PDB file of N, CA, C and O in Angstrom:
ATOM      1  N   MET A   1     137.341  40.342 295.089  1.00  0.00           N
ATOM      2  CA  MET A   1     136.599  40.955 294.022  1.00  0.00           C
ATOM      3  C   MET A   1     135.548  39.946 293.572  1.00  0.00           C
ATOM      4  O   MET A   1     135.884  38.843 293.142  1.00  0.00           O
ATOM      5  N   THR A   2     134.296  40.320 293.671  1.00  0.00           N
ATOM      6  CA  THR A   2     133.220  39.375 293.369  1.00  0.00           C
ATOM      7  C   THR A   2     132.440  39.726 292.104  1.00  0.00           C
ATOM      8  O   THR A   2     131.520  39.000 291.727  1.00  0.00           O
ATOM      9  N   GLY A   3     132.791  40.813 291.455  1.00  0.00           N
ATOM     10  CA  GLY A   3     132.145  41.229 290.213  1.00  0.00           C
ATOM     11  C   GLY A   3     133.089  42.123 289.440  1.00  0.00           C
ATOM     12  O   GLY A   3     134.126  42.536 289.958  1.00  0.00           O
ATOM     13  N   ASP A   4     132.730  42.427 288.189  1.00  0.00           N
ATOM     14  CA  ASP A   4     133.562  43.306 287.375  1.00  0.00           C
ATOM     15  C   ASP A   4     133.708  44.673 288.045  1.00  0.00           C
ATOM     16  O   ASP A   4     132.775  45.183 288.665  1.00  0.00           O
ATOM     17  N   ILE A   5     134.897  45.249 287.906  1.00  0.00           N
ATOM     18  CA  ILE A   5     135.185  46.575 288.450  1.00  0.00           C
ATOM     19  C   ILE A   5     135.751  47.434 287.332  1.00  0.00           C
ATOM     20  O   ILE A   5     136.570  46.969 286.540  1.00  0.00           O
ATOM     21  N   THR A   6     135.314  48.692 287.266  1.00  0.00           N
ATOM     22  CA  THR A   6     135.836  49.646 286.285  1.00  0.00           C
ATOM     23  C   THR A   6     136.527  50.785 287.007  1.00  0.00           C
ATOM     24  O   THR A   6     135.963  51.389 287.919  1.00  0.00           O
ATOM     25  N   ILE A   7     137.752  51.075 286.596  1.00  0.00           N
ATOM     26  CA  ILE A   7     138.466  52.255 287.072  1.00  0.00           C
ATOM     27  C   ILE A   7     138.148  53.358 286.072  1.00  0.00           C
ATOM     28  O   ILE A   7     138.562  53.269 284.916  1.00  0.00           O
ATOM     29  N   PRO A   8     137.421  54.402 286.487  1.00  0.00           N
ATOM     30  CA  PRO A   8     137.000  55.438 285.543  1.00  0.00           C
ATOM     31  C   PRO A   8     138.166  56.258 284.982  1.00  0.00           C
ATOM     32  O   PRO A   8     139.214  56.376 285.618  1.00  0.00           O
ATOM     33  N   THR A   9     137.978  56.810 283.813  1.00  0.00           N
ATOM     34  CA  THR A   9     138.937  57.718 283.201  1.00  0.00           C
ATOM     35  C   THR A   9     139.265  58.840 284.185  1.00  0.00           C
ATOM     36  O   THR A   9     138.370  59.411 284.808  1.00  0.00           O
ATOM     37  N   GLY A  10     140.536  59.147 284.316  1.00  0.00           N
ATOM     38  CA  GLY A  10     140.971  60.214 285.209  1.00  0.00           C
ATOM     39  C   GLY A  10     141.225  59.764 286.634  1.00  0.00           C
ATOM     40  O   GLY A  10     141.707  60.554 287.447  1.00  0.00           O
ATOM     41  N   GLU A  11     140.914  58.513 286.960  1.00  0.00           N
ATOM     42  CA  GLU A  11     141.138  57.967 288.300  1.00  0.00           C
ATOM     43  C   GLU A  11     142.303  56.979 288.265  1.00  0.00           C
ATOM     44  O   GLU A  11     142.623  56.426 287.213  1.00  0.00           O
ATOM     45  N   THR A  12     142.941  56.759 289.428  1.00  0.00           N
ATOM     46  CA  THR A  12     144.048  55.805 289.534  1.00  0.00           C
ATOM     47  C   THR A  12     143.767  54.842 290.677  1.00  0.00           C
ATOM     48  O   THR A  12     143.455  55.258 291.792  1.00  0.00           O
ATOM     49  N   LEU A  13     143.881  53.549 290.385  1.00  0.00           N
ATOM     50  CA  LEU A  13     143.812  52.513 291.408  1.00  0.00           C
ATOM     51  C   LEU A  13     145.242  52.209 291.830  1.00  0.00           C
ATOM     52  O   LEU A  13     146.054  51.792 291.004  1.00  0.00           O
ATOM     53  N   VAL A  14     145.561  52.414 293.106  1.00  0.00           N
ATOM     54  CA  VAL A  14     146.882  52.108 293.647  1.00  0.00           C
ATOM     55  C   VAL A  14     146.746  50.865 294.509  1.00  0.00           C
ATOM     56  O   VAL A  14     145.900  50.806 295.402  1.00  0.00           O
ATOM     57  N   ILE A  15     147.589  49.864 294.235  1.00  0.00           N
ATOM     58  CA  ILE A  15     147.605  48.631 295.019  1.00  0.00           C
ATOM     59  C   ILE A  15     148.981  48.534 295.656  1.00  0.00           C
ATOM     60  O   ILE A  15     149.999  48.462 294.967  1.00  0.00           O
ATOM     61  N   GLU A  16     148.995  48.534 296.976  1.00  0.00           N
ATOM     62  CA  GLU A  16     150.249  48.581 297.729  1.00  0.00           C
ATOM     63  C   GLU A  16     150.916  47.214 297.835  1.00  0.00           C
ATOM     64  O   GLU A  16     150.276  46.182 297.634  1.00  0.00           O
ATOM     65  N   ALA A  17     152.200  47.218 298.151  1.00  0.00           N
ATOM     66  CA  ALA A  17     153.001  46.007 298.313  1.00  0.00           C
ATOM     67  C   ALA A  17     152.350  45.059 299.314  1.00  0.00           C
ATOM     68  O   ALA A  17     151.784  45.489 300.320  1.00  0.00           O
ATOM     69  N   GLY A  18     152.439  43.766 299.023  1.00  0.00           N
ATOM     70  CA  GLY A  18     151.925  42.742 299.920  1.00  0.00           C
ATOM     71  C   GLY A  18     150.453  42.433 299.755  1.00  0.00           C
ATOM     72  O   GLY A  18     149.934  41.553 300.443  1.00  0.00           O
ATOM     73  N   THR A  19     149.764  43.125 298.868  1.00  0.00           N
ATOM     74  CA  THR A  19     148.334  42.910 298.665  1.00  0.00           C
ATOM     75  C   THR A  19     148.091  41.627 297.869  1.00  0.00           C
ATOM     76  O   THR A  19     148.801  41.338 296.906  1.00  0.00           O
ATOM     77  N   VAL A  20     147.085  40.866 298.282  1.00  0.00           N
ATOM     78  CA  VAL A  20     146.614  39.714 297.517  1.00  0.00           C
ATOM     79  C   VAL A  20     145.205  40.059 297.040  1.00  0.00           C
ATOM     80  O   VAL A  20     144.293  40.214 297.852  1.00  0.00           O
ATOM     81  N   VAL A  21     145.028  40.179 295.733  1.00  0.00           N
ATOM     82  CA  VAL A  21     143.723  40.470 295.150  1.00  0.00           C
ATOM     83  C   VAL A  21     143.107  39.130 294.769  1.00  0.00           C
ATOM     84  O   VAL A  21     143.582  38.460 293.852  1.00  0.00           O
ATOM     85  N   THR A  22     142.051  38.744 295.473  1.00  0.00           N
ATOM     86  CA  THR A  22     141.384  37.470 295.238  1.00  0.00           C
ATOM     87  C   THR A  22     140.139  37.744 294.395  1.00  0.00           C
ATOM     88  O   THR A  22     139.295  38.561 294.763  1.00  0.00           O
ATOM     89  N   ILE A  23     140.037  37.044 293.247  1.00  0.00           N
ATOM     90  CA  ILE A  23     139.022  37.387 292.257  1.00  0.00           C
ATOM     91  C   ILE A  23     138.121  36.185 291.979  1.00  0.00           C
ATOM     92  O   ILE A  23     138.598  35.062 291.816  1.00  0.00           O
ATOM     93  N   ALA A  24     136.812  36.438 291.927  1.00  0.00           N
ATOM     94  CA  ALA A  24     135.817  35.399 291.648  1.00  0.00           C
ATOM     95  C   ALA A  24     135.887  34.976 290.179  1.00  0.00           C
ATOM     96  O   ALA A  24     136.441  35.697 289.349  1.00  0.00           O
ATOM     97  N   PRO A  25     135.326  33.810 289.861  1.00  0.00           N
ATOM     98  CA  PRO A  25     135.362  33.295 288.492  1.00  0.00           C
ATOM     99  C   PRO A  25     134.825  34.292 287.465  1.00  0.00           C
ATOM    100  O   PRO A  25     133.791  34.930 287.666  1.00  0.00           O
ATOM    101  N   ALA A  26     135.561  34.401 286.361  1.00  0.00           N
ATOM    102  CA  ALA A  26     135.199  35.186 285.183  1.00  0.00           C
ATOM    103  C   ALA A  26     135.069  36.689 285.434  1.00  0.00           C
ATOM    104  O   ALA A  26     134.561  37.400 284.566  1.00  0.00           O
ATOM    105  N   CYS A  27     135.506  37.195 286.581  1.00  0.00           N
ATOM    106  CA  CYS A  27     135.441  38.636 286.860  1.00  0.00           C
ATOM    107  C   CYS A  27     136.603  39.353 286.191  1.00  0.00           C
ATOM    108  O   CYS A  27     137.710  38.821 286.099  1.00  0.00           O
ATOM    109  N   ASN A  28     136.334  40.569 285.726  1.00  0.00           N
ATOM    110  CA  ASN A  28     137.324  41.383 285.029  1.00  0.00           C
ATOM    111  C   ASN A  28     137.527  42.714 285.735  1.00  0.00           C
ATOM    112  O   ASN A  28     136.628  43.231 286.398  1.00  0.00           O
ATOM    113  N   LEU A  29     138.727  43.254 285.574  1.00  0.00           N
ATOM    114  CA  LEU A  29     139.049  44.597 286.016  1.00  0.00           C
ATOM    115  C   LEU A  29     139.243  45.433 284.756  1.00  0.00           C
ATOM    116  O   LEU A  29     140.180  45.209 283.990  1.00  0.00           O
ATOM    117  N   TRP A  30     138.354  46.395 284.551  1.00  0.00           N
ATOM    118  CA  TRP A  30     138.384  47.270 283.376  1.00  0.00           C
ATOM    119  C   TRP A  30     139.085  48.563 283.757  1.00  0.00           C
ATOM    120  O   TRP A  30     138.607  49.300 284.620  1.00  0.00           O
ATOM    121  N   ALA A  31     140.221  48.844 283.116  1.00  0.00           N
ATOM    122  CA  ALA A  31     141.017  50.022 283.456  1.00  0.00           C
ATOM    123  C   ALA A  31     140.864  51.077 282.372  1.00  0.00           C
ATOM    124  O   ALA A  31     141.629  51.115 281.408  1.00  0.00           O
ATOM    125  N   GLU A  32     139.857  51.938 282.546  1.00  0.00           N
ATOM    126  CA  GLU A  32     139.730  53.113 281.681  1.00  0.00           C
ATOM    127  C   GLU A  32     140.667  54.197 282.194  1.00  0.00           C
ATOM    128  O   GLU A  32     141.153  55.031 281.430  1.00  0.00           O
ATOM    129  N   GLY A  33     140.912  54.171 283.507  1.00  0.00           N
ATOM    130  CA  GLY A  33     141.886  55.057 284.147  1.00  0.00           C
ATOM    131  C   GLY A  33     143.209  54.331 284.280  1.00  0.00           C
ATOM    132  O   GLY A  33     143.559  53.513 283.429  1.00  0.00           O
ATOM    133  N   ASP A  34     143.949  54.623 285.342  1.00  0.00           N
ATOM    134  CA  ASP A  34     145.294  54.075 285.533  1.00  0.00           C
ATOM    135  C   ASP A  34     145.331  53.046 286.656  1.00  0.00           C
ATOM    136  O   ASP A  34     144.533  53.090 287.593  1.00  0.00           O
ATOM    137  N   ILE A  35     146.284  52.112 286.537  1.00  0.00           N
ATOM    138  CA  ILE A  35     146.574  51.145 287.594  1.00  0.00           C
ATOM    139  C   ILE A  35     148.044  51.297 287.959  1.00  0.00           C
ATOM    140  O   ILE A  35     148.913  51.314 287.087  1.00  0.00           O
ATOM    141  N   ASP A  36     148.311  51.408 289.257  1.00  0.00           N
ATOM    142  CA  ASP A  36     149.672  51.519 289.773  1.00  0.00           C
ATOM    143  C   ASP A  36     149.843  50.451 290.850  1.00  0.00           C
ATOM    144  O   ASP A  36     149.384  50.616 291.981  1.00  0.00           O
ATOM    145  N   VAL A  37     150.509  49.356 290.485  1.00  0.00           N
ATOM    146  CA  VAL A  37     150.710  48.238 291.411  1.00  0.00           C
ATOM    147  C   VAL A  37     152.134  48.336 291.939  1.00  0.00           C
ATOM    148  O   VAL A  37     153.095  48.317 291.169  1.00  0.00           O
ATOM    149  N   ARG A  38     152.264  48.442 293.264  1.00  0.00           N
ATOM    150  CA  ARG A  38     153.533  48.795 293.895  1.00  0.00           C
ATOM    151  C   ARG A  38     154.164  47.649 294.676  1.00  0.00           C
ATOM    152  O   ARG A  38     154.638  47.848 295.794  1.00  0.00           O
ATOM    153  N   GLY A  39     154.173  46.453 294.097  1.00  0.00           N
ATOM    154  CA  GLY A  39     154.829  45.331 294.753  1.00  0.00           C
ATOM    155  C   GLY A  39     156.331  45.564 294.863  1.00  0.00           C
ATOM    156  O   GLY A  39     156.906  46.378 294.141  1.00  0.00           O
ATOM    157  N   THR A  40     156.955  44.825 295.790  1.00  0.00           N
ATOM    158  CA  THR A  40     158.406  44.898 295.979  1.00  0.00           C
ATOM    159  C   THR A  40     158.970  43.480 295.945  1.00  0.00           C
ATOM    160  O   THR A  40     158.219  42.506 295.927  1.00  0.00           O
ATOM    161  N   ASP A  41     160.300  43.372 295.935  1.00  0.00           N
ATOM    162  CA  ASP A  41     160.936  42.045 296.007  1.00  0.00           C
ATOM    163  C   ASP A  41     160.448  41.266 297.225  1.00  0.00           C
ATOM    164  O   ASP A  41     160.128  40.082 297.125  1.00  0.00           O
ATOM    165  N   ASP A  42     160.394  41.930 298.359  1.00  0.00           N
ATOM    166  CA  ASP A  42     160.013  41.275 299.608  1.00  0.00           C
ATOM    167  C   ASP A  42     158.508  41.122 299.777  1.00  0.00           C
ATOM    168  O   ASP A  42     158.057  40.204 300.461  1.00  0.00           O
ATOM    169  N   ASP A  43     157.727  42.001 299.167  1.00  0.00           N
ATOM    170  CA  ASP A  43     156.268  41.988 299.299  1.00  0.00           C
ATOM    171  C   ASP A  43     155.604  42.182 297.937  1.00  0.00           C
ATOM    172  O   ASP A  43     155.106  43.268 297.641  1.00  0.00           O
ATOM    173  N   PRO A  44     155.594  41.132 297.103  1.00  0.00           N
ATOM    174  CA  PRO A  44     154.950  41.272 295.797  1.00  0.00           C
ATOM    175  C   PRO A  44     153.431  41.389 295.938  1.00  0.00           C
ATOM    176  O   PRO A  44     152.873  41.150 297.009  1.00  0.00           O
ATOM    177  N   VAL A  45     152.789  41.755 294.855  1.00  0.00           N
ATOM    178  CA  VAL A  45     151.331  41.790 294.779  1.00  0.00           C
ATOM    179  C   VAL A  45     150.887  40.571 293.973  1.00  0.00           C
ATOM    180  O   VAL A  45     151.508  40.219 292.971  1.00  0.00           O
ATOM    181  N   TRP A  46     149.804  39.931 294.423  1.00  0.00           N
ATOM    182  CA  TRP A  46     149.256  38.747 293.751  1.00  0.00           C
ATOM    183  C   TRP A  46     147.829  39.014 293.298  1.00  0.00           C
ATOM    184  O   TRP A  46     147.017  39.544 294.057  1.00  0.00           O
ATOM    185  N   PHE A  47     147.529  38.647 292.064  1.00  0.00           N
ATOM    186  CA  PHE A  47     146.164  38.562 291.556  1.00  0.00           C
ATOM    187  C   PHE A  47     145.910  37.072 291.376  1.00  0.00           C
ATOM    188  O   PHE A  47     146.604  36.413 290.602  1.00  0.00           O
ATOM    189  N   ARG A  48     144.909  36.532 292.093  1.00  0.00           N
ATOM    190  CA  ARG A  48     144.693  35.088 292.004  1.00  0.00           C
ATOM    191  C   ARG A  48     143.212  34.756 292.100  1.00  0.00           C
ATOM    192  O   ARG A  48     142.402  35.573 292.537  1.00  0.00           O
ATOM    193  N   ALA A  49     142.877  33.547 291.686  1.00  0.00           N
ATOM    194  CA  ALA A  49     141.498  33.079 291.726  1.00  0.00           C
ATOM    195  C   ALA A  49     141.035  32.873 293.159  1.00  0.00           C
ATOM    196  O   ALA A  49     141.818  32.480 294.024  1.00  0.00           O
ATOM    197  N   ARG A  50     139.758  33.140 293.403  1.00  0.00           N
ATOM    198  CA  ARG A  50     139.157  32.922 294.713  1.00  0.00           C
ATOM    199  C   ARG A  50     139.127  31.439 295.052  1.00  0.00           C
ATOM    200  O   ARG A  50     139.301  31.053 296.207  1.00  0.00           O
ATOM    201  N   ASP A  51     138.905  30.614 294.039  1.00  0.00           N
ATOM    202  CA  ASP A  51     138.934  29.163 294.206  1.00  0.00           C
ATOM    203  C   ASP A  51     139.697  28.605 293.008  1.00  0.00           C
ATOM    204  O   ASP A  51     140.563  29.295 292.471  1.00  0.00           O
ATOM    205  N   ASP A  52     139.413  27.403 292.581  1.00  0.00           N
ATOM    206  CA  ASP A  52     140.153  26.813 291.465  1.00  0.00           C
ATOM    207  C   ASP A  52     139.609  27.207 290.093  1.00  0.00           C
ATOM    208  O   ASP A  52     140.129  26.749 289.075  1.00  0.00           O
ATOM    209  N   THR A  53     138.573  28.048 290.044  1.00  0.00           N
ATOM    210  CA  THR A  53     137.989  28.472 288.781  1.00  0.00           C
ATOM    211  C   THR A  53     138.643  29.773 288.333  1.00  0.00           C
ATOM    212  O   THR A  53     138.667  30.736 289.100  1.00  0.00           O
ATOM    213  N   PRO A  54     139.180  29.829 287.099  1.00  0.00           N
ATOM    214  CA  PRO A  54     139.894  31.029 286.651  1.00  0.00           C
ATOM    215  C   PRO A  54     139.048  32.302 286.676  1.00  0.00           C
ATOM    216  O   PRO A  54     137.857  32.280 286.365  1.00  0.00           O
ATOM    217  N   TRP A  55     139.677  33.395 287.048  1.00  0.00           N
ATOM    218  CA  TRP A  55     139.060  34.711 286.962  1.00  0.00           C
ATOM    219  C   TRP A  55     139.255  35.224 285.548  1.00  0.00           C
ATOM    220  O   TRP A  55     139.954  34.594 284.754  1.00  0.00           O
ATOM    221  N   GLY A  56     138.646  36.360 285.219  1.00  0.00           N
ATOM    222  CA  GLY A  56     138.720  36.899 283.862  1.00  0.00           C
ATOM    223  C   GLY A  56     140.080  37.465 283.529  1.00  0.00           C
ATOM    224  O   GLY A  56     140.994  36.717 283.183  1.00  0.00           O
ATOM    225  N   GLY A  57     140.230  38.774 283.628  1.00  0.00           N
ATOM    226  CA  GLY A  57     141.493  39.410 283.301  1.00  0.00           C
ATOM    227  C   GLY A  57     141.447  40.892 283.593  1.00  0.00           C
ATOM    228  O   GLY A  57     140.494  41.399 284.185  1.00  0.00           O
ATOM    229  N   ILE A  58     142.498  41.580 283.166  1.00  0.00           N
ATOM    230  CA  ILE A  58     142.588  43.030 283.311  1.00  0.00           C
ATOM    231  C   ILE A  58     142.621  43.612 281.911  1.00  0.00           C
ATOM    232  O   ILE A  58     143.499  43.279 281.115  1.00  0.00           O
ATOM    233  N   ILE A  59     141.677  44.472 281.613  1.00  0.00           N
ATOM    234  CA  ILE A  59     141.546  45.065 280.293  1.00  0.00           C
ATOM    235  C   ILE A  59     141.898  46.540 280.405  1.00  0.00           C
ATOM    236  O   ILE A  59     141.258  47.281 281.151  1.00  0.00           O
ATOM    237  N   HIS A  60     142.916  46.966 279.664  1.00  0.00           N
ATOM    238  CA  HIS A  60     143.432  48.340 279.736  1.00  0.00           C
ATOM    239  C   HIS A  60     143.033  49.164 278.529  1.00  0.00           C
ATOM    240  O   HIS A  60     143.002  48.660 277.406  1.00  0.00           O
ATOM    241  N   ASP A  61     142.725  50.441 278.762  1.00  0.00           N
ATOM    242  CA  ASP A  61     142.631  51.412 277.676  1.00  0.00           C
ATOM    243  C   ASP A  61     144.021  51.968 277.380  1.00  0.00           C
ATOM    244  O   ASP A  61     144.286  52.448 276.278  1.00  0.00           O
ATOM    245  N   ARG A  62     144.906  51.898 278.378  1.00  0.00           N
ATOM    246  CA  ARG A  62     146.309  52.298 278.214  1.00  0.00           C
ATOM    247  C   ARG A  62     147.151  51.484 279.187  1.00  0.00           C
ATOM    248  O   ARG A  62     146.615  50.740 280.008  1.00  0.00           O
ATOM    249  N   ALA A  63     148.458  51.624 279.093  1.00  0.00           N
ATOM    250  CA  ALA A  63     149.365  50.806 279.902  1.00  0.00           C
ATOM    251  C   ALA A  63     149.219  51.099 281.387  1.00  0.00           C
ATOM    252  O   ALA A  63     148.948  52.233 281.783  1.00  0.00           O
ATOM    253  N   GLY A  64     149.403  50.064 282.204  1.00  0.00           N
ATOM    254  CA  GLY A  64     149.432  50.206 283.654  1.00  0.00           C
ATOM    255  C   GLY A  64     150.854  50.006 284.158  1.00  0.00           C
ATOM    256  O   GLY A  64     151.728  49.562 283.413  1.00  0.00           O
ATOM    257  N   GLN A  65     151.079  50.331 285.411  1.00  0.00           N
ATOM    258  CA  GLN A  65     152.376  50.133 286.059  1.00  0.00           C
ATOM    259  C   GLN A  65     152.276  48.938 286.998  1.00  0.00           C
ATOM    260  O   GLN A  65     151.520  48.969 287.970  1.00  0.00           O
ATOM    261  N   TYR A  66     153.031  47.891 286.712  1.00  0.00           N
ATOM    262  CA  TYR A  66     153.006  46.669 287.524  1.00  0.00           C
ATOM    263  C   TYR A  66     154.421  46.355 287.973  1.00  0.00           C
ATOM    264  O   TYR A  66     155.272  46.004 287.155  1.00  0.00           O
ATOM    265  N   HIS A  67     154.677  46.479 289.267  1.00  0.00           N
ATOM    266  CA  HIS A  67     155.988  46.186 289.829  1.00  0.00           C
ATOM    267  C   HIS A  67     155.865  44.976 290.736  1.00  0.00           C
ATOM    268  O   HIS A  67     155.045  44.960 291.654  1.00  0.00           O
ATOM    269  N   HIS A  68     156.682  43.962 290.476  1.00  0.00           N
ATOM    270  CA  HIS A  68     156.723  42.745 291.297  1.00  0.00           C
ATOM    271  C   HIS A  68     155.307  42.209 291.523  1.00  0.00           C
ATOM    272  O   HIS A  68     154.822  42.138 292.652  1.00  0.00           O
ATOM    273  N   THR A  69     154.664  41.836 290.422  1.00  0.00           N
ATOM    274  CA  THR A  69     153.264  41.413 290.439  1.00  0.00           C
ATOM    275  C   THR A  69     153.129  40.033 289.813  1.00  0.00           C
ATOM    276  O   THR A  69     153.713  39.762 288.764  1.00  0.00           O
ATOM    277  N   PHE A  70     152.359  39.163 290.455  1.00  0.00           N
ATOM    278  CA  PHE A  70     152.098  37.822 289.948  1.00  0.00           C
ATOM    279  C   PHE A  70     150.620  37.686 289.604  1.00  0.00           C
ATOM    280  O   PHE A  70     149.754  38.154 290.343  1.00  0.00           O
ATOM    281  N   PHE A  71     150.342  37.041 288.475  1.00  0.00           N
ATOM    282  CA  PHE A  71     148.979  36.780 288.022  1.00  0.00           C
ATOM    283  C   PHE A  71     148.800  35.268 287.948  1.00  0.00           C
ATOM    284  O   PHE A  71     149.538  34.590 287.234  1.00  0.00           O
ATOM    285  N   VAL A  72     147.826  34.737 288.681  1.00  0.00           N
ATOM    286  CA  VAL A  72     147.616  33.294 288.734  1.00  0.00           C
ATOM    287  C   VAL A  72     146.169  32.981 288.385  1.00  0.00           C
ATOM    288  O   VAL A  72     145.251  33.573 288.952  1.00  0.00           O
ATOM    289  N   SER A  73     145.961  32.055 287.455  1.00  0.00           N
ATOM    290  CA  SER A  73     144.639  31.528 287.087  1.00  0.00           C
ATOM    291  C   SER A  73     143.721  32.551 286.437  1.00  0.00           C
ATOM    292  O   SER A  73     142.510  32.511 286.658  1.00  0.00           O
ATOM    293  N   GLY A  74     144.261  33.461 285.647  1.00  0.00           N
ATOM    294  CA  GLY A  74     143.439  34.404 284.899  1.00  0.00           C
ATOM    295  C   GLY A  74     143.023  33.833 283.555  1.00  0.00           C
ATOM    296  O   GLY A  74     143.356  32.697 283.219  1.00  0.00           O
ATOM    297  N   GLY A  75     142.294  34.631 282.790  1.00  0.00           N
ATOM    298  CA  GLY A  75     141.876  34.237 281.455  1.00  0.00           C
ATOM    299  C   GLY A  75     140.617  33.403 281.402  1.00  0.00           C
ATOM    300  O   GLY A  75     140.366  32.731 280.402  1.00  0.00           O
ATOM    301  N   GLY A  76     139.810  33.430 282.467  1.00  0.00           N
ATOM    302  CA  GLY A  76     138.627  32.591 282.548  1.00  0.00           C
ATOM    303  C   GLY A  76     137.347  33.184 281.983  1.00  0.00           C
ATOM    304  O   GLY A  76     136.285  32.574 282.102  1.00  0.00           O
ATOM    305  N   ASP A  77     137.425  34.365 281.369  1.00  0.00           N
ATOM    306  CA  ASP A  77     136.240  34.971 280.752  1.00  0.00           C
ATOM    307  C   ASP A  77     136.294  34.697 279.266  1.00  0.00           C
ATOM    308  O   ASP A  77     137.049  35.344 278.539  1.00  0.00           O
ATOM    309  N   GLY A  78     135.500  33.742 278.805  1.00  0.00           N
ATOM    310  CA  GLY A  78     135.508  33.333 277.409  1.00  0.00           C
ATOM    311  C   GLY A  78     135.011  34.382 276.436  1.00  0.00           C
ATOM    312  O   GLY A  78     135.140  34.203 275.225  1.00  0.00           O
ATOM    313  N   THR A  79     134.437  35.488 276.940  1.00  0.00           N
ATOM    314  CA  THR A  79     133.976  36.545 276.045  1.00  0.00           C
ATOM    315  C   THR A  79     135.086  37.525 275.694  1.00  0.00           C
ATOM    316  O   THR A  79     134.893  38.405 274.856  1.00  0.00           O
ATOM    317  N   GLN A  80     136.255  37.380 276.331  1.00  0.00           N
ATOM    318  CA  GLN A  80     137.377  38.284 276.099  1.00  0.00           C
ATOM    319  C   GLN A  80     138.556  37.519 275.501  1.00  0.00           C
ATOM    320  O   GLN A  80     138.701  36.315 275.714  1.00  0.00           O
ATOM    321  N   VAL A  81     139.393  38.232 274.753  1.00  0.00           N
ATOM    322  CA  VAL A  81     140.639  37.659 274.245  1.00  0.00           C
ATOM    323  C   VAL A  81     141.782  38.285 275.028  1.00  0.00           C
ATOM    324  O   VAL A  81     141.986  39.498 274.979  1.00  0.00           O
ATOM    325  N   PHE A  82     142.518  37.466 275.743  1.00  0.00           N
ATOM    326  CA  PHE A  82     143.637  37.949 276.556  1.00  0.00           C
ATOM    327  C   PHE A  82     144.938  37.431 275.965  1.00  0.00           C
ATOM    328  O   PHE A  82     144.989  36.348 275.383  1.00  0.00           O
ATOM    329  N   GLY A  83     145.986  38.227 276.126  1.00  0.00           N
ATOM    330  CA  GLY A  83     147.280  37.725 275.722  1.00  0.00           C
ATOM    331  C   GLY A  83     148.039  38.626 274.828  1.00  0.00           C
ATOM    332  O   GLY A  83     149.154  38.298 274.423  1.00  0.00           O
TER     333      GLY A  83
END
């Protein structure tokens, strides 16, 4: 992911088990729609920085579904409050 991405209202982003989402510095995923992350014990999903510079975060309009998901090096967009 090299820039901000928006999931539109009424749409669902499905991320399958074993996926590694590599994100550029300060990039955000805006979820106006739904996120369904389908990691498993054996094949978790990873959201991680492309390099050593933190990526932004995931901003939800409503709750997402995250199963067996790891987030590494997020929170790098100083214009947003995460947590």
